[in-house]
C-alpha positions, 0 to 999 in steps of 0.5 A: 642367119645360120646361127639364128636358124640353128638356135631356133631348131635347138629351141624347138628340139628342147621343147619337144623333148621337154614335152615328151619327158613330161608325158612319160613322167606323168604316167609314173604311178604310185599308190599307198594303203594303210589300215587303222588296225591290222588285227581285228575281230570278225565283223569289226570295221577296218578303215583304210587310208589310201593315197596316190597319184593314180586316176583309178583305184580298186581295192581287193579285200582278199577274202572270197570273191575279192582275192586279187590273186584270182582277179581277171588281171592277174590270171589272164595276163599274157594268156588267151582266155578259156581257149577251146582246143581239141586235137586228133593225134595219129595214135588216136586215129590209129585206134579209131580206124579199125572201129570206124572201118567195121562200122563203114563195112556194116553200113555198106552191107545195109546200104548197097546203093549208097556205099561209103569209101572207108579209104577216103574217109580215113584219109580225110580224118588223117588231114585233121591230125595235129590240127587245133579245132573248137569242139563244134568245128571238129564235129562238123569236119567229121560230119562232112566226111560221113554225113550219112553214117554219123549224126552231128550228135554222134560226131560230138561224141567222137570228138570227146572220145578220140580228140585230145582236149587241150583247152585252157580254161582260166576262169576259176570256180565261181568266176574271177574275183572283183574289187571295189572301185573308189572315187579318186576324189574321196579316197576313203574305204572301210570293210568288215571281214565276216570270217576269221583268217589272214587277208592280204588287202590289195590296192591297185592304182592305174594311170592312163595316157592320152590317146596315141593317134595312129594313121589319120587319127579321128579324121577318117577312123573314129574307132578307138582301141586299148592299144592306142593308150599307154598306162602304168599300174602300181599296187600296194598291200596291207595284211589284216589278221581277223580273229 
C-alpha cells in the first residue's frame, strides 16, 4: 500500500512540474522582422516580413513620432511619470525670512487689530523644509500659515521663487512615440518614409500569461490588475537607409 501511495504522489508531482514547465515555456517569446530592401528612395514602399510566436505585435518605423527609443515603454521603464516635486531648502528659507519678516511688520503697522506673528509663520515654514510637495499643495501650505497676508496666487509665486523644482518630466516634446499594432493572424506591413535618413525599424512582440489569481480569485473580488499577469517581450530591428 505504501509503495502505491508513494508512486501516486510522485506521479502527481511529475504532472505538476510538467504543467509548471509548460507555462514557463509558453511565455518564451521571439519575433523577427526583415525588409524586402534596406536602401530605398523617399516615398518608396518598403515591405516587411514579420514572424514570431508573440500574441501582440507593434512596429515602430523609427521616424518622427514613431521612434521606439522615445516610446512610453522605453522612457518610463522603472520611473515615475511626470512626477511634480517642489522642495523648500534651508538656504532658500534663510534668504526668504528677512524679506517675509519685513512684509509682516509692514502688515502689522497697517492692521494693528489683526497682527501676524512672524516667529510663528517662520516656524511653520521651517516645518516644510526638505519635504516634497506638488506645486499647488506647497502653495496651500503657505497660505494656511498666513491667509490674511497672501492670496493663493501670491503663494503660487512664492513656491516658484523660493522652492526648488525637482520635478521629473519624462514626456518628450510632442509626446511619446507610438507604434502600429498588427493583426497577429496577418503579419504583413509596408511603409513609405517621407524624409531621407537612416531609420531603425523596431518590432516589439509581447506574450501574456493567464491570470495569476490571488486571494479569493474572482470569488469575492472581481477586479483585475496588471500585476496579476506575467509577460515576456522580445524585439527585433532592421535598419532602413532612405536617400
